C-alpha positions in Angstrom: 18.5 -34.9 -20.4 21.2 -36.7 -18.6 21.3 -40.5 -18.6 20.7 -40.6 -14.9 17.5 -38.7 -15.4 16.1 -41.2 -17.9 15.3 -43.8 -15.3 13.5 -41.4 -13.1 11.5 -39.7 -15.8 10.3 -42.7 -17.6 7.2 -44.6 -16.5 5.8 -46.8 -19.2 3.9 -50.1 -19.4 7.1 -52.2 -19.7 8.7 -50.7 -16.6 8.1 -53.7 -14.3 9.8 -56.0 -16.8 12.6 -53.6 -17.2 13.3 -53.3 -13.5 13.2 -57.1 -13.1 16.2 -57.5 -15.3 18.8 -55.7 -13.1 17.2 -57.3 -10.0 17.7 -60.8 -11.4 21.2 -59.9 -12.5 22.1 -58.6 -9.0 20.6 -61.8 -7.5 22.8 -63.9 -9.8 25.9 -62.0 -8.9 25.2 -62.1 -5.2 24.4 -65.8 -5.3 27.7 -66.5 -7.1 29.6 -65.2 -4.1 27.5 -67.2 -1.7 28.2 -70.5 -3.5 24.6 -71.6 -3.8 23.4 -74.9 -5.3 23.7 -74.9 -9.1 19.9 -75.2 -9.5 19.5 -71.8 -8.0 21.8 -70.2 -10.5 20.0 -72.0 -13.3 16.6 -70.8 -11.9 17.8 -67.2 -11.8 19.2 -67.5 -15.4 15.9 -69.0 -16.7 13.9 -66.2 -14.9 16.2 -63.6 -16.5 15.9 -65.2 -19.9 12.1 -65.3 -19.7 11.9 -61.8 -18.3 14.2 -60.4 -21.1 12.2 -62.2 -23.8 9.0 -60.9 -22.4 10.4 -57.4 -22.2 11.7 -57.5 -25.8 8.5 -59.1 -27.0 6.2 -56.6 -25.2 8.4 -53.7 -26.3 8.2 -54.6 -30.0 4.5 -55.5 -29.9 3.7 -52.2 -28.3 6.0 -50.4 -30.6 4.1 -51.7 -33.6 0.6 -51.7 -32.2 0.3 -49.0 -29.5 3.4 -46.8 -29.4 1.8 -44.2 -27.1 1.9 -46.7 -24.3 5.7 -46.7 -24.4 5.9 -42.9 -23.8 6.5 -41.5 -20.4 3.7 -40.2 -18.2 5.2 -36.7 -18.2 5.2 -36.7 -22.0 1.5 -37.7 -22.0 0.7 -34.9 -19.5 2.6 -32.3 -21.6 0.9 -33.5 -24.8 -2.6 -33.3 -23.2 -1.8 -29.8 -21.9 -0.7 -28.8 -25.4 -3.9 -30.3 -26.9 -6.1 -28.5 -24.3 -4.3 -25.2 -24.9 -4.7 -25.6 -28.6 -8.4 -26.4 -28.2 -8.8 -23.4 -25.9 -7.1 -21.1 -28.5 -9.4 -22.4 -31.2 -12.4 -21.8 -29.0 -11.3 -18.3 -28.3 -10.7 -17.6 -32.0 -14.2 -19.0 -32.9 -15.8 -16.9 -30.1 -14.0 -13.7 -31.2 -15.2 -14.3 -34.8 -18.8 -14.9 -33.5 -18.6 -11.6 -31.5 -17.4 -9.7 -34.6 -20.3 -11.2 -36.6 -22.7 -9.9 -33.9 -23.7 -13.3 -32.5 -22.5 -12.3 -29.0 -22.2 -9.1 -27.2 -18.9 -8.1 -25.7 -19.3 -6.9 -22.2 -16.7 -4.6 -20.5 -18.0 -4.8 -16.9 -20.0 -7.2 -14.7 -22.6 -4.5 -14.0 -23.2 -4.2 -17.8 -23.7 -7.9 -18.0 -26.2 -7.8 -15.1 -28.1 -5.1 -16.8 -28.2 -7.1 -20.1 -29.5 -10.2 -18.3 -32.1 -8.2 -16.4 -33.3 -6.5 -19.7 -33.4 -9.9 -21.4 -35.4 -11.5 -18.5 -37.9 -8.6 -18.7 -38.3 -8.9 -22.4 -38.7 -12.7 -22.1 -41.4 -12.2 -19.4 -43.2 -9.7 -21.6 -43.2 -12.1 -24.6 -44.4 -15.0 -22.4 -47.1 -12.8 -20.9 -48.4 -11.9 -24.4 -48.4 -15.5 -25.5 -50.5 -16.6 -22.5 -53.3 -14.1 -23.4 
């Protein structure tokens, strides 16, 4: 991954604080060339300091308590896809084992399945008819 791609691929919970840092730095640089009152530079510097402290504090807090929130959305999507595919593979393996044990019938064609359902429904109706008598 190229360094330029990192900014585009990351989307985490600290992103707003992260983006505020270069915006405030740019505001300070631009305001220096405009010769603003000194209180404005101090205001931007205080905002930058508070934002940076909040970013570092939030980052380490989340790193220690909930590190999954610092991962990118694309990483979360890929991990959930992997988990779902693993669960699907486990389900298929369990189902194949159950078929081999005779708990399920393997059907080659839809018409074969329809015939089995029809036969099962007739058998069920016959059993229910005998129980009603």
